[in-house]
Backbone as a chain_set.jsonl record, in Angstrom:
{"seq": "MSSTGEPAAKRARIEIKSYTEIDLSEFALKDKGKGKNGHLAYPLLGGETIRFNLSPSEWLRTPFGFDVDSKFEKPSFLGGKEPEKANSSEGLSLRLDLADGQAQFLTELDKTAAEAFAKIVDAKWNPLVATNPLFKSSLCKVSVILKGSDLTKLAIVVDGKVHRGEGWEFLEPFVTRCNAFKWADVKITARVKKLWNVAGKAGLGLEATQLVLKPSERPTEEDAFGDDDELLA", "coords": {"N": [[3.234, 10.944, -17.298], [4.122, 14.184, -16.152], [2.338, 17.24, -15.184], [3.69, 19.264, -16.395], [4.701, 18.231, -18.597], [7.068, 16.927, -18.339], [8.834, 13.838, -17.808], [7.69, 11.692, -15.196], [9.411, 11.45, -12.121], [11.406, 8.64, -11.359], [10.92, 6.336, -8.72], [13.325, 5.965, -6.221], [15.328, 3.059, -5.951], [16.382, 0.57, -3.686], [19.334, -1.205, -3.568], [19.71, -4.637, -2.992], [22.062, -6.624, -1.791], [23.559, -9.9, -2.034], [24.278, -11.76, 0.908], [26.804, -12.755, 0.733], [28.232, -10.862, -0.588], [28.617, -8.742, 1.055], [30.655, -6.325, 2.514], [32.227, -6.189, 5.382], [34.214, -4.562, 6.276], [33.512, -1.974, 5.922], [31.906, -1.34, 7.989], [30.363, 0.654, 10.508], [29.569, 2.41, 13.558], [27.064, 4.695, 14.328], [27.176, 6.974, 16.715], [24.808, 8.052, 18.962], [24.604, 8.944, 21.504], [23.376, 8.963, 24.942], [20.265, 7.417, 25.538], [16.736, 6.918, 26.35], [16.574, 4.31, 27.477], [19.153, 3.397, 27.383], [22.483, 3.582, 25.934], [22.529, 4.953, 22.648], [23.141, 3.735, 19.435], [23.726, 3.405, 15.972], [24.002, 0.836, 13.62], [25.845, 0.881, 10.63], [26.669, 0.578, 7.127], [29.002, 1.635, 5.01], [27.877, 4.086, 5.481], [25.168, 3.68, 5.201], [21.999, 1.999, 5.936], [22.275, -1.386, 6.965], [21.676, -3.923, 4.782], [20.674, -7.065, 3.361], [20.468, -9.986, 1.256], [19.536, -12.948, 2.468], [19.098, -15.401, 1.436], [20.004, -15.997, -1.331], [20.161, -18.049, -3.265], [19.528, -20.57, -2.166], [16.944, -22.182, -0.133], [15.903, -21.381, 3.158], [14.855, -22.579, 6.413], [12.107, -22.455, 8.704], [11.837, -23.691, 11.772], [9.938, -23.488, 13.843], [7.895, -21.725, 13.193], [5.398, -19.041, 13.298], [4.806, -17.582, 16.454], [1.849, -17.388, 17.628], [0.362, -17.764, 19.84], [1.468, -16.861, 22.141], [2.105, -16.362, 25.638], [3.263, -14.199, 26.589], [4.127, -10.722, 26.067], [2.022, -9.382, 23.613], [1.475, -8.336, 20.177], [-0.666, -5.6, 19.137], [-2.508, -6.479, 17.211], [-3.023, -9.033, 17.937], [-4.421, -8.867, 20.216], [-3.009, -7.513, 22.131], [-1.723, -4.543, 23.851], [-2.219, -1.304, 22.395], [0.416, 0.416, 20.719], [2.336, 3.14, 22.136], [3.171, 5.218, 20.437], [1.713, 6.491, 17.498], [1.153, 4.569, 14.567], [3.36, 2.964, 14.958], [5.751, 0.372, 14.325], [4.779, -3.008, 14.37], [5.006, -6.522, 14.943], [5.721, -10.047, 14.374], [7.977, -12.514, 15.635], [10.294, -14.593, 13.868], [12.013, -17.562, 13.751], [14.937, -18.707, 12.194], [16.432, -21.499, 10.683], [19.702, -21.775, 10.081], [21.969, -22.172, 7.32], [25.441, -23.151, 6.945], [26.922, -21.045, 5.7], [25.318, -18.712, 5.982], [25.146, -18.618, 8.778], [27.813, -18.186, 9.485], [28.299, -15.662, 8.312], [26.441, -13.967, 9.702], [27.388, -14.301, 12.276], [29.911, -13.13, 12.091], [29.177, -10.497, 11.456], [27.816, -9.864, 13.811], [29.889, -10.075, 15.693], [31.561, -8.009, 14.83], [29.91, -5.773, 15.308], [29.596, -5.984, 18.084], [32.209, -5.609, 19.048], [32.69, -2.995, 18.202], [30.72, -1.589, 19.619], [31.512, -2.06, 22.21], [33.579, -0.311, 22.537], [32.324, 2.001, 23.04], [30.448, 1.748, 25.148], [30.008, -0.22, 28.12], [28.47, -3.298, 28.055], [26.469, -6.26, 28.375], [26.623, -8.529, 25.825], [24.174, -9.878, 23.679], [24.152, -12.697, 21.729], [23.589, -12.778, 18.181], [23.245, -15.082, 16.739], [22.161, -18.248, 17.672], [23.541, -21.226, 18.747], [23.467, -24.811, 18.609], [25.317, -27.262, 19.606], [24.852, -30.001, 19.985], [22.79, -30.737, 18.212], [23.921, -29.727, 16.017], [23.135, -27.242, 14.891], [22.196, -23.9, 13.851], [20.574, -20.959, 14.764], [18.715, -17.963, 14.057], [16.929, -14.968, 14.971], [14.324, -13.144, 13.471], [12.451, -10.187, 12.944], [9.176, -9.86, 11.713], [7.379, -7.487, 10.153], [4.101, -6.493, 10.61], [2.171, -4.625, 11.084], [1.624, -1.101, 11.069], [4.332, 1.02, 10.179], [6.689, 0.542, 7.432], [6.105, -2.129, 6.48], [6.678, -5.643, 6.168], [7.242, -7.096, 3.025], [5.323, -9.653, 1.736], [5.213, -12.998, 0.431], [3.37, -15.796, -0.321], [3.574, -19.168, -1.004], [1.419, -21.353, -2.173], [-0.741, -24.026, -3.269], [0.175, -24.075, -5.9], [0.368, -21.419, -6.588], [1.451, -17.979, -6.215], [0.904, -15.859, -3.662], [0.705, -12.497, -2.943], [1.262, -9.857, -0.609], [0.748, -7.652, 2.245], [0.982, -7.117, 5.783], [-0.971, -8.041, 8.77], [-3.672, -8.766, 8.289], [-3.589, -9.807, 5.735], [-1.83, -11.98, 6.112], [-2.937, -13.572, 8.151], [-5.073, -15.552, 7.422], [-3.514, -17.487, 6.113], [-1.744, -18.257, 8.096], [-3.442, -19.615, 9.841], [-4.276, -21.678, 8.171], [-1.899, -22.951, 7.439], [-0.621, -24.109, 9.639], [0.721, -22.188, 11.202], [3.009, -21.876, 9.766], [4.983, -23.647, 10.539], [7.954, -25.437, 10.077], [8.213, -24.415, 7.51], [9.528, -23.589, 4.261], [11.787, -20.95, 3.465], [12.496, -17.785, 1.982], [14.386, -14.82, 2.227], [14.967, -11.328, 2.659], [16.763, -9.0, 4.611], [17.229, -6.408, 7.102], [19.466, -4.652, 9.276], [17.866, -3.508, 11.842], [18.27, -2.147, 14.236], [20.579, -1.425, 16.934], [20.025, -2.661, 19.88], [19.83, -1.615, 23.282], [19.401, -2.177, 26.477], [18.981, -1.97, 29.953], [21.665, -2.642, 30.604], [22.229, -4.632, 28.796], [22.838, -5.658, 25.393], [22.497, -5.864, 21.772], [22.06, -6.961, 18.328], [19.266, -6.231, 16.19], [17.32, -7.859, 13.812], [15.33, -7.291, 10.912], [12.838, -8.397, 8.748], [12.594, -7.519, 5.366], [11.66, -8.426, 2.919], [9.819, -11.382, 2.458], [9.43, -14.753, 1.73], [7.284, -17.46, 2.01], [6.954, -20.907, 2.038], [4.863, -23.366, 2.682], [5.472, -26.521, 4.218], [5.291, -30.002, 4.912], [6.348, -32.093, 7.562], [7.98, -35.207, 6.976], [6.203, -38.315, 7.351], [6.022, -41.556, 8.91], [5.634, -44.528, 6.941], [2.698, -46.532, 7.018], [3.093, -49.279, 8.865], [1.454, -51.236, 9.796], [-0.987, -51.418, 8.427], [-2.74, -53.209, 7.296], [-5.726, -54.426, 7.957], [-6.903, -57.004, 7.83], [-4.718, -58.664, 8.138], [-3.981, -58.089, 10.746], [-6.145, -59.128, 12.11], [-5.925, -61.784, 11.719]], "CA": [[3.785, 12.267, -17.562], [3.719, 15.219, -15.209], [1.53, 18.294, -15.788], [4.577, 20.141, -17.155], [5.174, 17.506, -19.77], [8.3, 16.22, -18.018], [8.6, 12.479, -17.306], [7.638, 11.576, -13.74], [10.653, 10.924, -11.562], [11.317, 7.263, -10.905], [11.17, 6.167, -7.306], [14.647, 5.366, -5.992], [15.292, 1.669, -5.52], [17.503, 0.186, -2.835], [19.967, -2.45, -3.997], [19.857, -5.639, -1.945], [23.131, -7.54, -2.164], [23.669, -11.179, -1.344], [25.113, -11.688, 2.115], [28.173, -13.113, 0.363], [28.871, -9.686, -1.175], [28.699, -7.69, 2.056], [32.014, -6.035, 2.973], [32.109, -5.712, 6.752], [35.264, -3.585, 6.578], [32.883, -0.66, 5.844], [30.997, -1.223, 9.128], [30.596, 1.743, 11.457], [28.46, 2.724, 14.446], [26.756, 6.111, 14.489], [26.942, 7.179, 18.145], [23.803, 9.084, 19.197], [24.601, 9.318, 22.908], [22.512, 8.256, 25.874], [18.842, 7.526, 25.29], [15.838, 6.634, 27.46], [16.863, 3.02, 28.097], [20.578, 3.097, 27.326], [23.213, 4.304, 24.899], [22.006, 4.76, 21.297], [24.129, 3.643, 18.361], [23.107, 2.82, 14.785], [24.953, 0.131, 12.756], [25.796, 1.299, 9.236], [27.659, 0.014, 6.218], [29.198, 2.67, 4.017], [26.983, 5.196, 5.798], [23.775, 3.325, 4.931], [21.438, 0.872, 6.683], [22.816, -2.674, 6.527], [20.656, -4.78, 4.185], [21.264, -8.185, 2.629], [19.65, -11.133, 0.873], [20.081, -14.064, 3.231], [18.83, -16.656, 0.716], [20.069, -15.646, -2.752], [19.967, -19.201, -4.139], [18.9, -21.662, -1.456], [15.857, -21.912, 0.797], [16.128, -21.656, 4.57], [13.675, -23.198, 7.018], [11.72, -21.98, 10.028], [11.38, -24.905, 12.454], [8.876, -23.272, 14.821], [6.827, -20.909, 12.656], [5.01, -17.855, 14.052], [4.224, -17.824, 17.771], [0.641, -16.561, 17.727], [-0.316, -18.119, 21.091], [2.382, -16.518, 23.228], [1.532, -15.861, 26.88], [3.994, -12.986, 26.917], [3.614, -9.509, 25.427], [1.517, -9.616, 22.265], [1.192, -7.129, 19.394], [-2.065, -5.182, 19.263], [-3.388, -7.23, 16.322], [-3.338, -10.301, 18.59], [-5.08, -8.585, 21.471], [-2.148, -6.782, 23.043], [-1.96, -3.107, 23.966], [-1.819, -0.45, 21.285], [1.669, 1.107, 21.019], [2.196, 4.531, 22.558], [3.313, 6.082, 19.269], [0.851, 6.138, 16.381], [1.769, 3.96, 13.387], [4.59, 2.254, 15.312], [5.859, -0.946, 13.71], [4.523, -4.184, 15.204], [5.109, -7.741, 14.156], [5.985, -11.317, 15.037], [9.324, -13.029, 15.411], [10.422, -15.847, 13.136], [13.353, -18.128, 13.911], [15.414, -19.342, 10.969], [17.484, -22.506, 10.777], [20.686, -21.255, 9.134], [23.019, -22.992, 6.733], [26.766, -22.754, 7.453], [27.33, -19.752, 5.161], [24.554, -17.646, 6.626], [25.517, -18.566, 10.194], [29.138, -17.572, 9.573], [28.169, -14.233, 8.002], [25.765, -13.269, 10.792], [28.285, -14.332, 13.433], [30.959, -12.12, 11.849], [28.506, -9.207, 11.594], [27.542, -9.702, 15.231], [31.17, -9.833, 16.37], [32.002, -6.672, 14.44], [29.083, -4.806, 16.022], [29.874, -6.09, 19.518], [33.515, -5.001, 19.314], [32.563, -1.549, 18.016], [29.907, -1.039, 20.701], [32.287, -2.169, 23.449], [34.443, 0.87, 22.624], [31.476, 3.126, 23.429], [29.834, 1.518, 26.455], [30.131, -1.587, 28.625], [27.17, -3.965, 28.115], [26.495, -7.694, 28.1], [26.158, -8.696, 24.45], [23.355, -11.047, 23.361], [24.504, -13.152, 20.38], [22.57, -12.782, 17.132], [23.089, -16.473, 16.308], [22.152, -19.24, 18.743], [24.025, -22.502, 18.227], [23.215, -26.018, 19.383], [26.332, -28.239, 19.171], [24.313, -31.36, 20.003], [22.053, -30.963, 16.964], [24.706, -29.085, 14.965], [22.245, -26.28, 14.243], [22.357, -22.482, 14.167], [19.309, -20.253, 14.576], [18.66, -16.528, 14.328], [15.557, -14.461, 15.07], [14.042, -12.002, 12.603], [11.125, -9.607, 13.134], [8.351, -9.699, 10.517], [6.53, -6.339, 10.476], [2.754, -6.788, 10.121], [1.29, -3.491, 11.329], [2.343, 0.153, 11.236], [5.146, 1.465, 9.059], [7.721, -0.363, 6.909], [5.609, -3.501, 6.507], [7.416, -6.654, 5.42], [6.576, -7.572, 1.809], [5.124, -11.087, 1.907], [4.794, -13.85, -0.685], [3.015, -17.122, 0.186], [3.519, -20.123, -2.119], [0.516, -22.471, -1.885], [-1.652, -24.439, -4.355], [0.743, -23.752, -7.2], [0.255, -19.982, -6.834], [2.164, -17.075, -5.322], [0.01, -14.821, -3.153], [1.536, -11.402, -2.44], [0.556, -8.862, 0.174], [1.411, -7.105, 3.421], [0.169, -6.918, 6.97], [-1.562, -9.182, 9.463], [-4.923, -9.178, 7.662], [-3.228, -10.665, 4.604], [-1.138, -13.19, 6.556], [-3.692, -14.377, 9.126], [-5.709, -16.77, 6.899], [-2.489, -18.478, 5.788], [-1.221, -18.758, 9.368], [-4.419, -20.596, 10.308], [-4.316, -22.815, 7.244], [-0.587, -23.584, 7.253], [-0.027, -24.478, 10.926], [1.602, -21.08, 11.6], [4.211, -22.007, 8.938], [5.993, -24.499, 11.157], [8.741, -26.199, 9.097], [8.078, -23.843, 6.17], [10.732, -23.128, 3.559], [11.806, -19.492, 3.548], [13.46, -16.899, 1.34], [14.276, -13.606, 3.012], [15.923, -10.227, 2.707], [16.653, -8.415, 5.949], [18.067, -5.261, 7.419], [19.764, -4.47, 10.69], [16.956, -2.447, 12.242], [18.829, -1.343, 15.318], [21.394, -2.032, 17.969], [19.255, -2.387, 21.087], [20.635, -1.503, 24.498], [18.449, -2.014, 27.576], [19.334, -2.519, 31.269], [22.999, -3.206, 30.605], [22.362, -5.665, 27.781], [22.798, -5.092, 24.042], [22.548, -6.834, 20.686], [21.517, -6.509, 17.05], [17.912, -6.642, 15.844], [17.1, -8.034, 12.375], [13.955, -7.092, 10.469], [12.606, -8.874, 7.385], [12.031, -6.541, 4.439], [10.899, -9.26, 1.989], [9.75, -12.735, 3.015], [8.678, -15.765, 0.986], [6.989, -18.625, 2.847], [6.41, -22.052, 1.316], [4.542, -24.381, 3.687], [5.878, -27.9, 3.945], [4.953, -30.915, 5.989], [7.401, -33.024, 7.929], [7.645, -36.571, 6.519], [5.665, -39.252, 8.341], [6.331, -42.964, 8.624], [4.658, -45.342, 6.247], [1.933, -47.357, 7.941], [3.629, -50.646, 8.849], [0.423, -52.184, 10.229], [-2.208, -50.89, 7.838], [-3.596, -54.261, 6.758], [-6.621, -54.875, 9.035], [-7.093, -58.456, 7.736], [-3.517, -59.307, 8.688], [-4.003, -57.925, 12.197], [-7.227, -59.947, 12.646], [-5.668, -63.207, 11.442]], "C": [[3.284, 13.259, -16.522], [2.952, 16.305, -15.949], [2.383, 19.239, -16.612], [5.095, 19.473, -18.418], [6.468, 16.763, -19.527], [7.979, 14.816, -17.516], [8.597, 12.476, -15.784], [8.919, 10.939, -13.227], [10.445, 9.498, -11.072], [11.658, 7.189, -9.428], [12.511, 5.45, -7.116], [14.489, 3.946, -5.47], [16.563, 1.343, -4.737], [18.051, -1.152, -3.3], [20.125, -3.386, -2.804], [20.898, -6.66, -2.404], [22.999, -8.869, -1.425], [24.563, -11.011, -0.122], [26.573, -12.003, 1.801], [28.943, -11.927, -0.219], [29.058, -8.551, -0.177], [30.132, -7.55, 2.569], [31.942, -5.405, 4.36], [33.218, -4.743, 7.145], [34.697, -2.157, 6.534], [31.933, -0.41, 7.022], [31.382, -0.049, 10.015], [29.357, 1.909, 12.328], [28.283, 4.234, 14.528], [26.334, 6.335, 15.94], [25.98, 8.341, 18.352], [23.703, 9.474, 20.677], [23.583, 8.54, 23.725], [21.051, 8.514, 25.553], [18.036, 7.177, 26.528], [16.221, 5.37, 28.204], [18.347, 2.679, 28.141], [21.227, 3.873, 26.2], [22.66, 3.955, 23.515], [23.133, 4.747, 20.279], [23.495, 2.907, 17.189], [24.153, 2.154, 13.895], [24.761, 0.544, 11.293], [26.877, 0.593, 8.43], [27.828, 1.008, 5.079], [28.262, 3.841, 4.226], [25.513, 4.9, 5.587], [23.327, 2.168, 5.827], [21.96, -0.441, 6.108], [21.669, -3.566, 6.059], [21.338, -5.915, 3.433], [20.195, -9.23, 2.303], [20.266, -12.354, 1.542], [19.851, -15.408, 2.539], [18.869, -16.411, -0.79], [19.833, -16.828, -3.694], [19.209, -20.333, -3.441], [17.688, -21.207, -0.629], [16.346, -22.196, 2.211], [14.852, -22.298, 5.122], [13.395, -22.585, 8.377], [11.113, -23.144, 10.805], [10.182, -24.707, 13.375], [7.695, -22.47, 14.277], [6.545, -19.69, 13.532], [4.381, -18.251, 15.387], [3.032, -16.886, 17.952], [-0.13, -16.838, 19.021], [0.536, -17.786, 22.306], [1.632, -15.987, 24.45], [2.219, -14.57, 27.315], [3.396, -11.806, 26.153], [3.239, -9.775, 23.968], [1.38, -8.299, 21.511], [-0.297, -6.821, 19.462], [-2.993, -5.996, 18.37], [-3.69, -8.639, 16.849], [-3.939, -10.078, 19.979], [-4.232, -7.863, 22.497], [-2.486, -5.296, 23.072], [-1.52, -2.37, 22.708], [-0.51, 0.255, 21.654], [1.429, 2.575, 21.358], [2.263, 5.492, 21.377], [2.444, 5.585, 18.116], [1.676, 5.595, 15.213], [3.126, 3.315, 13.687], [4.581, 0.865, 14.678], [5.611, -2.038, 14.738], [4.62, -5.43, 14.336], [5.291, -8.968, 15.019], [7.392, -11.778, 14.704], [9.268, -14.36, 14.675], [11.856, -16.331, 13.314], [13.729, -18.912, 12.659], [16.532, -20.328, 11.277], [18.502, -22.187, 9.687], [21.596, -22.338, 8.572], [24.364, -22.429, 7.198], [27.169, -21.363, 6.985], [26.63, -18.59, 5.832], [24.943, -17.49, 8.099], [26.866, -17.883, 10.368], [29.068, -16.068, 9.318], [27.548, -13.473, 9.169], [26.62, -13.247, 12.064], [29.381, -13.279, 13.295], [30.387, -10.71, 11.98], [28.277, -8.89, 13.067], [28.82, -9.367, 16.005], [31.685, -8.433, 16.072], [31.235, -5.595, 15.202], [29.397, -4.801, 17.514], [31.184, -5.397, 19.875], [33.445, -3.479, 19.189], [31.781, -0.918, 19.163], [30.656, -1.059, 22.03], [33.228, -0.977, 23.635], [33.666, 2.106, 23.088], [30.948, 2.958, 24.849], [29.973, 0.042, 26.833], [28.73, -2.196, 28.751], [27.353, -5.451, 27.825], [25.861, -7.938, 26.737], [25.368, -9.987, 24.283], [23.641, -11.488, 21.933], [23.323, -13.146, 19.412], [22.245, -14.205, 16.695], [23.16, -17.389, 17.517], [22.554, -20.586, 18.154], [23.681, -23.633, 19.181], [24.183, -27.091, 18.906], [25.793, -29.661, 19.096], [23.616, -31.69, 18.693], [22.755, -30.336, 15.76], [23.851, -28.101, 14.165], [22.558, -24.872, 14.698], [21.058, -21.771, 13.828], [19.498, -18.76, 14.777], [17.199, -16.105, 14.33], [15.411, -13.202, 14.227], [12.631, -11.507, 12.881], [10.438, -9.446, 11.779], [7.312, -8.625, 10.841], [5.166, -6.487, 9.789], [1.745, -5.683, 10.396], [2.129, -2.24, 11.528], [3.127, 0.522, 9.988], [6.177, 0.418, 8.663], [7.3, -1.826, 6.987], [6.491, -4.423, 5.676], [6.608, -7.069, 4.195], [6.542, -9.097, 1.853], [4.739, -11.769, 0.594], [4.577, -15.257, -0.124], [2.844, -18.06, -1.008], [2.672, -21.319, -1.696], [-0.343, -22.759, -3.108], [-1.133, -24.055, -5.734], [0.652, -22.289, -7.566], [1.114, -19.213, -5.838], [1.216, -15.954, -4.941], [0.868, -13.744, -2.499], [0.689, -10.385, -1.673], [1.383, -8.39, 1.348], [0.438, -7.119, 4.594], [-0.476, -8.174, 7.513], [-2.843, -9.652, 8.802], [-4.66, -10.077, 6.455], [-2.691, -12.005, 5.087], [-2.013, -14.126, 7.38], [-4.356, -15.629, 8.544], [-4.704, -17.871, 6.568], [-1.87, -19.073, 7.054], [-2.138, -19.855, 9.898], [-4.38, -21.86, 9.456], [-3.03, -23.624, 7.249], [0.141, -23.877, 8.563], [1.03, -23.482, 11.37], [2.952, -21.122, 10.886], [5.344, -22.75, 9.649], [6.612, -25.39, 10.094], [8.555, -25.69, 7.664], [9.447, -23.527, 5.579], [10.637, -21.616, 3.41], [12.855, -18.888, 2.621], [13.284, -15.531, 1.986], [15.369, -12.599, 2.702], [15.696, -9.537, 4.038], [17.516, -7.178, 6.065], [18.349, -5.254, 8.919], [18.964, -3.26, 11.147], [17.591, -1.529, 13.283], [19.855, -2.132, 16.105], [20.683, -1.686, 19.271], [20.169, -2.425, 22.308], [19.707, -1.163, 25.657], [18.983, -2.7, 28.838], [20.681, -3.244, 31.257], [23.221, -4.341, 29.629], [22.224, -5.037, 26.394], [22.862, -6.207, 23.002], [21.974, -6.227, 19.417], [20.097, -7.029, 16.861], [17.749, -6.704, 14.337], [15.615, -7.907, 12.049], [13.827, -7.555, 9.021], [12.018, -7.755, 6.535], [11.205, -7.241, 3.359], [10.959, -10.691, 2.498], [8.873, -13.621, 2.141], [8.51, -16.98, 1.895], [6.36, -19.72, 1.993], [6.136, -23.159, 2.326], [5.011, -25.764, 3.256], [5.541, -28.752, 5.149], [6.138, -31.823, 6.287], [7.012, -34.417, 7.456], [7.129, -37.428, 7.663], [6.015, -40.678, 7.941], [5.236, -43.61, 7.78], [3.952, -46.222, 7.277], [2.395, -48.811, 7.831], [2.57, -51.682, 9.186], [-0.947, -51.77, 9.699], [-3.159, -51.94, 7.314], [-4.451, -54.837, 7.896], [-6.786, -56.394, 9.024], [-5.898, -59.183, 8.345], [-3.514, -59.22, 10.206], [-5.068, -58.82, 12.835], [-6.985, -61.45, 12.462], [-5.243, -63.959, 12.702]], "O": [[2.143, 13.17, -16.07], [2.907, 16.312, -17.179], [1.849, 19.957, -17.457], [5.83, 20.072, -19.202], [6.936, 16.04, -20.406], [6.953, 14.619, -16.864], [9.396, 13.168, -15.152], [9.444, 10.003, -13.83], [9.432, 9.188, -10.445], [12.556, 7.877, -8.942], [12.787, 4.449, -7.777], [13.618, 3.671, -4.645], [17.661, 1.782, -5.082], [17.306, -2.125, -3.412], [20.608, -2.986, -1.744], [20.637, -7.462, -3.301], [22.413, -8.948, -0.346], [25.495, -10.207, -0.131], [27.474, -11.57, 2.519], [30.167, -11.978, -0.333], [29.603, -7.504, -0.529], [30.745, -8.526, 3.001], [31.63, -4.221, 4.494], [33.173, -4.162, 8.229], [35.323, -1.23, 7.049], [31.237, 0.605, 7.055], [32.562, 0.214, 10.246], [28.242, 1.596, 11.91], [29.244, 4.965, 14.769], [25.245, 5.925, 16.339], [26.276, 9.475, 17.975], [22.821, 10.243, 21.059], [22.999, 7.569, 23.244], [20.637, 9.651, 25.326], [18.577, 7.142, 27.633], [16.198, 5.349, 29.435], [18.752, 1.766, 28.861], [20.592, 4.727, 25.581], [22.357, 2.794, 23.242], [23.978, 5.642, 20.263], [22.807, 1.904, 17.381], [25.094, 2.815, 13.455], [23.639, 0.552, 10.788], [27.857, 0.083, 8.973], [26.914, 1.206, 4.277], [27.888, 4.52, 3.27], [24.68, 5.787, 5.775], [24.15, 1.454, 6.4], [22.071, -0.583, 4.891], [20.793, -3.922, 6.847], [22.448, -5.752, 2.927], [19.171, -9.338, 2.978], [21.387, -12.748, 1.219], [20.349, -16.436, 2.998], [17.856, -16.602, -1.463], [19.352, -16.633, -4.81], [18.353, -20.977, -4.046], [17.447, -20.012, -0.455], [17.108, -23.136, 2.436], [13.892, -22.529, 4.386], [14.317, -22.238, 9.116], [9.984, -23.545, 10.523], [9.472, -25.671, 13.663], [6.603, -22.527, 14.841], [7.346, -19.343, 14.4], [3.532, -19.141, 15.444], [3.187, -15.739, 18.373], [-1.162, -16.215, 19.27], [0.349, -18.363, 23.377], [0.65, -15.257, 24.318], [1.809, -13.931, 28.283], [2.276, -11.895, 25.65], [4.029, -10.319, 23.196], [1.189, -7.253, 22.13], [-1.098, -7.69, 19.808], [-4.155, -6.194, 18.724], [-4.513, -9.355, 16.277], [-3.962, -10.986, 20.809], [-4.683, -7.623, 23.617], [-3.416, -4.846, 22.404], [-0.565, -2.769, 22.043], [-0.346, 0.657, 22.806], [0.446, 3.174, 20.921], [1.509, 6.463, 21.316], [2.443, 4.395, 17.799], [2.757, 6.101, 14.913], [3.945, 3.139, 12.785], [3.523, 0.258, 14.515], [6.159, -2.004, 15.84], [4.346, -5.387, 13.137], [5.053, -8.944, 16.227], [7.928, -11.476, 13.638], [8.332, -15.143, 14.833], [12.803, -15.589, 13.054], [12.928, -19.685, 12.134], [17.455, -20.028, 12.033], [18.201, -22.314, 8.5], [21.946, -23.296, 9.262], [24.413, -21.346, 7.782], [27.7, -20.577, 7.77], [27.262, -17.603, 6.206], [25.054, -16.373, 8.605], [27.048, -17.09, 11.292], [29.704, -15.287, 10.026], [28.075, -12.44, 9.581], [26.577, -12.285, 12.831], [29.737, -12.615, 14.269], [31.031, -9.828, 12.546], [28.52, -7.768, 13.511], [28.825, -8.485, 16.864], [32.189, -7.75, 16.964], [31.823, -4.627, 15.685], [29.457, -3.741, 18.137], [31.265, -4.686, 20.876], [34.063, -2.759, 19.973], [32.132, 0.165, 19.631], [30.46, -0.185, 22.874], [33.627, -0.668, 24.758], [34.253, 3.116, 23.476], [30.99, 3.888, 25.654], [30.044, -0.828, 25.965], [27.892, -1.664, 29.48], [28.279, -5.846, 27.116], [24.699, -7.596, 26.517], [25.82, -11.058, 24.687], [23.394, -10.721, 21.002], [22.197, -13.471, 19.788], [21.109, -14.503, 16.325], [24.108, -17.32, 18.3], [21.967, -21.034, 17.168], [23.612, -23.445, 20.396], [23.914, -27.765, 17.911], [26.22, -30.444, 18.246], [23.809, -32.766, 18.127], [22.26, -30.399, 14.634], [23.842, -28.121, 12.934], [23.108, -24.66, 15.779], [20.506, -21.951, 12.742], [20.338, -18.335, 15.57], [16.341, -16.786, 13.768], [16.26, -12.312, 14.262], [11.712, -12.31, 13.039], [11.037, -8.959, 10.821], [6.461, -8.827, 11.706], [5.079, -6.593, 8.566], [0.588, -5.787, 9.988], [3.222, -2.306, 12.09], [2.641, 0.354, 8.87], [6.503, -0.477, 9.443], [8.043, -2.665, 7.497], [6.989, -4.039, 4.618], [5.418, -7.363, 4.31], [7.575, -9.752, 1.986], [4.036, -11.196, -0.239], [5.481, -15.841, 0.472], [2.062, -17.778, -1.916], [3.135, -22.19, -0.959], [-0.641, -21.858, -3.892], [-1.916, -23.746, -6.632], [0.835, -21.935, -8.73], [1.457, -19.715, -4.768], [0.776, -15.188, -5.798], [1.663, -14.036, -1.606], [-0.449, -10.096, -2.045], [2.573, -8.688, 1.442], [-0.778, -7.131, 4.407], [-0.535, -9.213, 6.855], [-3.084, -10.858, 8.758], [-5.427, -11.003, 6.189], [-3.047, -13.051, 4.543], [-1.849, -15.344, 7.313], [-4.213, -16.699, 9.135], [-5.006, -19.054, 6.725], [-1.514, -20.251, 7.082], [-1.67, -20.9, 10.349], [-4.444, -22.974, 9.975], [-3.06, -24.843, 7.082], [1.371, -23.892, 8.602], [2.097, -23.864, 11.851], [3.917, -20.497, 11.326], [6.521, -22.502, 9.386], [5.906, -26.02, 9.307], [8.72, -26.45, 6.71], [10.399, -23.236, 6.303], [9.547, -21.065, 3.25], [13.962, -19.412, 2.492], [12.157, -15.121, 2.265], [16.532, -12.954, 2.508], [14.572, -9.491, 4.537], [18.405, -6.931, 5.251], [17.573, -5.78, 9.718], [19.339, -2.12, 10.871], [17.465, -0.306, 13.219], [19.98, -3.348, 15.957], [20.732, -0.54, 19.718], [21.147, -3.17, 22.352], [19.279, -0.019, 25.809], [19.386, -3.862, 28.798], [20.819, -4.325, 31.829], [24.288, -4.955, 29.628], [21.571, -4.005, 26.238], [23.23, -7.341, 23.307], [21.46, -5.108, 19.433], [19.762, -8.125, 17.31], [18.009, -5.719, 13.645], [14.757, -8.357, 12.809], [14.616, -7.153, 8.166], [11.05, -7.111, 6.94], [10.174, -6.722, 2.929], [12.015, -11.164, 2.919], [7.724, -13.288, 1.849], [9.479, -17.466, 2.479], [5.36, -19.493, 1.311], [7.066, -23.823, 2.782], [4.949, -26.121, 2.08], [5.513, -28.264, 6.278], [6.841, -32.265, 5.378], [5.839, -34.782, 7.523], [7.565, -37.285, 8.805], [6.273, -40.962, 6.771], [4.06, -43.27, 7.901], [4.545, -46.608, 8.285], [2.125, -49.486, 6.838], [2.746, -52.868, 8.904], [-1.937, -51.772, 10.43], [-4.278, -51.611, 6.923], [-3.967, -55.634, 8.7], [-6.809, -57.017, 10.086], [-6.065, -60.212, 8.999], [-3.096, -60.159, 10.883], [-4.912, -59.231, 13.985], [-7.735, -62.279, 12.977], [-4.989, -65.163, 12.646]]}, "num_chains": 1, "name": "protein.A"}
C-alpha cells in the first residue's frame, strides 16, 4: 500500500508472443536520419519494439556455446576495454541452430527489414540467418547481455534444479563447469535491438531478453574394445 492508502501501481508487463503469432504486415522502419556511422532506422511492429518467443514449445540448440576465448574484441568483463558510455550494454554472442519454423520466420523478418531499408539508403545487407545446404542447417546469432543495462534474464538447468540470475558474475561459474554451454539445449525470447548500418553494410541485431540453458553432452561411442583380457589373449 502507498502512504496515501491507495494500492501501489502495478509495473507494466510486456507481452511476449510466439514467433508464430507475429504479424509482419505491421512492420515499419522509424527513419532517424544520418548518424555517426551511417543512416539510423529502428525496426518496429505496430509502433513497438519487435519481441518474440523463439521457442514456445520446443528446445533449440547452441552448437558452439559462448566464445570466451576470442582473440578479437572482448567485452570488459573478459579483459577488454571499458565502453565509452557508462552503463553501456555488453555481452557475448550465442549462435542458435534453428528448426525450420524459426528459420522461416527470421528469414521473412529479415527480408521485410531489408526491403524497407533499401527504400531509404543503399547498403549491402548481411543476412540474419546463415544456411548450410550441405548439412541442411540454419543458424542465427543472438547477443546475450551480461553487463550494463537491460541484462538478459538467465535460467540454468543443472543437477535437477533451475538457477536464475543475471550478469556475467552469475553466468561465469556455469560457463566454466558446462564447457561454455557447447551443444546446450536452449529456450529463448528475443527482441530486434537495432538495425545496424556501418561502412555501407547493414543488418538486423537480435538480443536475448530471457534465456534458458540446459547443458547436454554429445553422445559417445560405446567402448568396442573395453575387455582387457580379450585384448591380451
